[in-house]
C-alpha positions, 0 to 999 in steps of 0.5 A: 376897680380903678384907684380913686383919690383919697380911697385905699388901692384895690388888690393888685398883684405885680412882678417887678425886677429883683423878684420883687412882688408888688402888692398894696401891702408890700410896702405897708409904712412907706409912701409909693411913687407908681411912675408909668412910662411908654417904653424902656430906652427911648428918649423921654423915658430914659430922662425921666428913669434917671432923673428919678434915679438921680433923686432917689436918695431923696425919695428914700430919705423922705420915706417913699419907694419908687417903682417904675411901670411899663408894658415891656418885659422883665428882660427889657426891664432887667437890662434898662435897669442895669444900663442906667444903674437904676436903684429902684425896681421896674414893674413888668406889666405885660398884660397891662393890668396895672395900666388899665387899673390906673387908666394910663392907656390911651389912643395916641397918634404915631406916624399917622396911625392910631395906637394904644399907648401908655400916658406918662403919669405918676401916682403917690400912695401913702404909707396906708396904702391910700391913693393921695395924688396923681399926675397925668399926661406929664412932661418929664422936665421938673416932674421928678421935683414936683412929685418929691415935693409932694412926698415930702408934704405927705410924709410930714403929715404923716409924721405930725 
């Protein structure tokens, strides 16, 4: 089942770095920023991860957990996380269950060939497990600040 805006997330389970198991209930009471990216150690993905890293304290202060998702395996994720000193976990979606559920697997043209790739996308889930915002096919520049602004708006509403 595909997550829909303003609806609770369907039951899902995924493994992340640090031995974390992600489900819609894992972070109950906190907003969750789930960002999908194509591949560890590529220029755009590295830049995006570093931007989430550099603003991580602001996300935590706003009451949100950040989780990155790609099709890379746990070994690749652990190295990527360690190299960039990422303070958040990365979900290894090697079977593409989350990627397909969120509809981020897209046909792309790479070097003249059609390939299936991950469309850079971010989803914001509220503390009750309801999908509240989505950004699809995003550009890295300015994106993290836009997501943080939306998190702050959401968590202010929750507190009111």
